[in-house]
Each structure stands twice: as C-alpha cells, then as structure tokens.
Phi, psi and omega in degrees: 000135187288154175279175175060031175259149181297138179273155180278199179301337179286344179072013184254111179283169180299325181300326181300315182287328178291316183286337181246031185299318182299328180279323186266348184306311181301320181292319181290322177295321177296322179297316180289327175297322177293323177297312183293331180273352178083017182252003184280136173246128183253010185301326182270353183249325192279065182247152180209149170264131181263111182257133181264114180257129181293136178270338181225161176289143179068033181298132180222350177254158180298326181288350179276000184244149176251120181282121178244129181269126174258107195259151173302158186295315187299306178296329178292324178293316178298316179298321179295319179297315179295323179294321180294330176286326184278323189305315181297340182274344188299319179303331179273333184273328189260138179300146178301341180288346178260116182253357181279129172065017177251121184299134179093353179251147187243141177297326181293339177299317179300316182296314181297317181295318178300318181292318180295317181292322178298316178295320181297313181293320182291314182292333179269002180058039178269123180289127183197175172230151172245113186257125177253113186261141174236123179263135182284117178046059191303310183296328188279352187243007181297131179279126184292323179297321177295317179300315179299319180296318179296314180299320180293316180295324181282000172094017178287140179297150181297328180294321179293318179297323180293325177295318178296317179296327177297317179293320183288313188286337181261004184291132177227136182228155174229131180285130181255113180234122180054036178082356180258134183267131178276185179292138179290150177220152179272152178268142177242345179199175175086167178239135184285124173285125188116348176273130183301334184273337188302315181301322182290321178293323182294317182290336172295322177290312182295331181295338180298323179298317178299318180293323179295317178295323178297320181290318181290335181297331183296324184278345182268143181249050177216155185227160175295316180199169178302331180272338176249096189273037176228152179281338183233148174221119186248143174233131182227138167229099189056245180264355175286115188234133177234127180235124171265132182221139171287159177254006180284155177059218179253031183299318183292323178294320178294320178297317180297320179292321179297316178297321180295315180295321179296319179296316181295324184279318189273337185092349178285149182229133178289139174267101187290340179285331183254343178283136184222170172220149179250116177286136180238111179059043181246148174275170185298321182296320180292321178299316179297323179293322178293318177303314183293323184288316187259336183079018180262158173268160179276153176239171180221165179263147358286148178231155180276125176223117182057034177081012181233151180281115179269119182230163177276317177251195179295129184295144179273183186299324183297335181291336183259354180301318178302328177294315178294324178295325178295320177294316180296323178297318178295322178295321178297326178292337180261001189300318184265009179276137177272093186250137173288167178298322178295322177295322178294321178297318180298315180293321180294322183279339181255298187284305184295326179285338182275335184302317181280357188302318182300319178291325184291342177288336188233358177226142164274103190299135177293158185299319182299327182287316178297324178293322179293320178294317178297321179298318179295319180291318178298314181299320181293320183292315190264343182280147174283341171216176187269014177268004175086001182270163176057046182247134173229115182278106185281335182227141178300145183297320178301326178292318180296328183278357176282149176299157180298331181296337181243022171099011178256197179252358177079014174291136187293133171280113187300320183295313180292319179298320178299315178298319180297318179297318184288333178296338177304322183289328174292323177296320179298327181298330183260327192246340184241076184284354176269353184285151178297325179298313179296314184298322182286311182293327178293326177290322185279316191249339186281131176288341180243119184300135177089354179254160180296140176293130181292147181279070178236159182295134178232112187295339179261005179288161178290165179298328180290321177299322178290326179294313180288334173298324179292344178261006185297330179295325176290323179293316179295325177293330186263356183233159172224143184245123174264118184274128173241286180278331182079005185282335182250346183279126177281129183299317187268324192264331185275153184271069182257343182252023183097332175198155178299143183269353184299331177299339179297336181287336177054032176075001184279335184225149174281122184296130175290145180274079183238150181264164180268067183252062182264148166231353183247009174066221189292344180299331182265003185298321184298335180290340180278335192269130183288345179199168181299147181238161177288164189295321182296319178293320178298320179295319179297315179294322180297322179292335183276342185294137177242152176271125190269161175243113191293340186259002182243125181289151176296152184233122176261133181231152180270122189290338190265007175225144182296327181276357176078007181264146181293143169209142179296316185296323182294318178295316181300315182296319181294312183292319184286340179255355184298129177075010182248148181277139179297144182278119180280359177247023180296343183295339185296336182284348178257002179295150178273070180220162179297155179304326180296326177288324176297318178295322177299315179297324177300315179291316183295315182291338177266008180056046182245004174287152183279067171284176180298326178298315180290324177296322179294321178299328182264009181059039181245359183275116182250352183252167177291134179304126181193140175273120183284347181273323182241358177064021175281143178275096179200166179277108183295129174225181183296322180297315180292313187298319188256350186227322185252351181295131179303329181295309181292328177294325177294316177298317182298316181294318180297317180290330179294337177286338183258325179226161181279120178233145174289164179292150176276111190254126175274159179207187183279342174215167186296313183300316180295322179295317176298317181296314182295327180285318185278341183293342181278354181228042183299322182254359183264092184298316178300320179295320178301314181296318181295317180297315179299321180291325177297312180298319179296317180295322179297316180294319178295320179296317179301315181290323178297321180290325182283313191261338182241347181073015179263140181223139174240147177277179184296324181295314180296320181293323178297319179297317179296318180298314181297320179294312181295315180299322178297320178294320179298316181293329182284322189249353180274000000 
C-alpha cells in the first residue's frame, strides 16, 4: 500500500503500520486468521469519511461532486488483499471491450477503436448509430444481490464471496463537510469509491452488459458491416460506455430491451440527460425513430470521448485548444511562485511535458501544436515571470531537449516522444493479437481475416491509419524479424533480411502481399515476383531466402532492448542520442549540490552565462570591457572569469592549503577547461562540491560587485565557500 495516502477516521496512515510492523504484526496476523476462519466482525473497524470532490469548476449542485470514501486502515488492508487476489484473473474474466482497471489494457485503445470503427462505417455508407451511455452515480447504485450472483456464476469460491459481503455489509460512512463530520449511516447498495477492491468489482458488473449484447447478437440476422458480422459493438472504460449498433432489422428494439434488463438487474440507471447517440448514414425519419425509442438526444462531431476529441476526419485547430489552455492554466498557477531556474526546468520537463502525453498516444500532433507547446515551455523556463517579459534564452531549445548524456537538460522532445508513443500501436499489430486494437484493425484493413493488417497505404483508411503508416520506416528500423514458419512475415515489407526488400522495386511494381512460407527455397522465388527481374536482383533475393520451419511462429523483436520487448523510453533514447557525442561533463548531475548549482555549472561549462563576451554578442554591452574582480581592462569571458582571473586563482590557492583540490587548469575553451579541472576528482565527492561552490561563489561575487556595489576579499569568500560546501555535503 502506497505512502502519503489520506487516513480514515482512525487517523492512522499507511506509514504508521509500516514503521511499526514488528510491533503490530501479531495483531494484524491474528485479524486475518479471524477473517479466514469466518469469525471476524468489522462493525467497529469498517468506517469511512465521505469527502465530496468537485467534478467541475464552480460546483454548486450535489450532482457536481464525486463522493470519495477515506477508509480506516484495517478494512482497506483487507480490501487490498482481496483485490490483489482478484486482479491477475481479470484479463481472463473481463471482455476485451473493457479496458478499465485491467492490467495490460490501455484507455487510449478504446478511443482509437471508436475512431477506426466510426471511419469504417461512415466510409462504407453503412447505416448505424453510435450510442454514448452515461450511468447515474454508477458506483453508488450497484445491487449487492446482483454482484453476488455474478461472482457465483463466474466461479468464485463461496468463502471469497463471503469476505466481500463482510466488507460491504458492515460499511459505515459519515459525510465530511468543511471539516465537520455528519451522522454515520449504513450502506445498503453501491461500491465505495476509494476502496481498492471497488473498481474490480464494478467492471465485473459492467461486463455483464457486454456479455448480454454478445448473447443477443447470435439470434439477430443483421450486421454492422460485411467485415463486422455482429449487430452490436461495445466499448467500455469502467462506466464510460460506447455502443455501435446497426439499424437494420429489429436490432434497435433488442438493444433497448437489453439495456432495460441490465438496469433492472444491476441497479445501474441510465442518465437520459447525458446519454446521446450519433447517427451514421441515417435519414431524418430514422433519427427521429431512434430518439423516440431510447429517449436520448443526438450528438455531433467533434465530440468528447474519454477526454479526447473524437472526429471523423483529421481534427482541426479548435480540437487542440483545450490542451493549450490546460498548459496555460498550469503556468498561471506557478506565476507567483518564486522558482529558481533549475526548479523551472524540473517543472517543464516533468509536468508541462507530461500534459500532452495523453493526446500523443492517439494523435500525430501537428507542427503548429508542438511549436506552441515548446513556446510555452521555453517562456516558462527563461522568463522571470509568466507574462513573457524579461526573457533571455541562454541556451538553444534543441540543446535543452537533448539528453543529459549528450550535453542537454533532458527536457522531452515532443516530436520524438509522440513518435515513440505511436509506435506502440504498430507493435500491437504484430505482438499483441489479443488486444482490441489488433482485432479491430485486422477486420477493417487486413485482406486475410485474423492476420495483422499490412502497413501499406489504404486510401479508405482513417487519417490515423495513414499517420502511423508514415512512421512504418521508424518501426522497421527499430525491429528485426526472425523467420521460422514464414506465415506472418511479409516478404517485401518486414525487416527479416536485415532491411525491408521493398526498395528493390524502386516504385516500378506494386509489391504483392505474400508471406515467407517457403519449404523449397529459391525454387519458389519466381512466384513472388510480378515480372522478370535482372540477374543481380535475383541473386540478392536468392541470398535472402531462408528455409522455414512450419511449426515455429515467426518472432519480431525490438532492437533497442536486450529482452526484445517494445518500450517507449528505449526508442526515445536511441533517436535523441543518435549521431551525438557523449557529454564528458555529465558527472556534474551527480554532484552533491543543490539543483540550482548544477544548472549553473551546466550554463558555465557551456559558456552560456551572460559574461561581457556574451553580452557583446547580443549587442547588450553598454560599459567599457573590464573584469570587476581583478580590474584588468579586457573583455570578460568564461575562461578568464573561472580559470585565469587572479582573484579566483587567489581563492583557489588559499583553499588548497586547507583541503585537497586539483589544479585549476586553463585550456583553449571553457568546456575543455572545466573537464580538465573536474576529471581529477571523479570519485571525490567533497572535492566536487567544493569546486562547484568556488565557481558559484565567483559568479555571485562578480554580480554583487556589478549590481550592488558590494565586494568581499579572497579571505572572506573562502570562508563563505567552506561554510556553504559543508552545508551542501551535509544536506544533499
């Protein structure tokens, strides 16, 4: 159980039990023994505070709040144990159409499948409706008798069901408003939001609707389309439900009856004010009939589904405005915060870079959007406030987006990150045949039922299918295919011969969609070729032919990981570091100093501080060139300030008498000078901290003399350096 979670009425957080485990272990083990023997009573333990969290801004109605239960530790621990037993079984128990709370399934899968199916039905002129259902207080209305019946039918042991009933029947809650606790009340139905077990129990209940539609489909003799031989197609994420239905035959009447029976049995109730349907290729009379039958209003595209804009074609600019507004809202919240530059970099690389991630899983972001996001991140990092004024960009943005290993700050490159996220769906086409994404795209695009859709251009494909097709070269570059049976490997498109063979065609011929299912070697090569080829090409193809093993499936592996499994981070790291030289000053990020000093060293070693040399480059130098530390008439630059200035050399010599320091080495450029100086203390943490503090103190002294007129001599500065370095070593 995670730390830093809100405690229930007992006031005991999870950390208390972890830190005092040796003392509390006998009592907790005794409690679980009583649970297993059926003698445990939870009436005095199973208490919770009900906290109302607003779902919308300016919430003023009761329906605008979401009730979250903050439960006592003991019932929460029991619930967690039961949840851990149930979770591994969910992939087998729950229909693939439900992606909520099932390990290995993604919420973005539902969105992609909905978009692909919508495009398929519309482009094929198949009459249908897309129904978006909203259940009123779904978790709070689950009928316990129905839940027990479901658990029993699905084969759960009676002892496990009794444990669940113990948690449900003894639950008591008190509403917490403005810190005041109301009168406690017992529960008669529903599942507490905030209970670790509740999401798993709810999707078992919601899965019944999917099973009911599946059962009724058998009796109906109508289909969504020739490729989808069922009248209904359901997508679920917890209680968010999307149903595609044909309007042929009596499909709509059967659907209406099924929904009614599900409500009566489960205790869930449709919210008719929020439930809508989208007509697909329907005339006005049919639309009116659907309204009358279900009592829902019609919706139009674009529509919000799972927090994303669902469109038929490529989304326009207005669909992404809420994403930019979310970033701007977050920036406004930080406007009055006194943040160091290093703190701003941390927020930009973690929070601001993470906000678009959800969109990047399902959209290839347009160029204008990535530029707008980058502009917001740049403005936040370099501005002294968030109105965009007083900003001087000391380092190029491309440099900041490079990994630290090659001299950057590790801020995520949105374009590369977006590509990495989208490659996951290409990987699913080959490796995750149980996924909803594979099953849907294979039905829509694959010429052979049950096989992965080939990554070829499809003029009737959705804009997203065309977008991921445009990334197929990156996928082929990142994967290698080991041919065994040859039944799934594409002869022309897959990277089984070291590189795809389709470039050999040079655009002259349309590649045939054939697999490498040979047992006779080169004798069958001619059957693959659409026309005679020259001898050199035939020899090259002949050398590529492999003898297959019919009983072993082909294996696709990810080149950037030793285990051959796909990962977003491995692709990002390879692409972002490709062709770049390793940073020989990467050690500064492991120094025992505050982040602000690390950022200072990053700027100083890259000669990006606003010394007189840099000010002159930017046409900002208004004074006569002079070093304020040694009073020499020269153009101050990083080399002079940190390595050749008599003042810093005096400080360095004095400190060398008290602690062991490497020599201060000059060089032809600042980066080389920093490297030569720091390489002598690679493993000496105190020396690293002291050197960083000396450079930092020198820069502060220089600025104090220029902007405040305050000056300290070398002795005073040495005392300050020793004091600061000691604090850094003590608390870093």
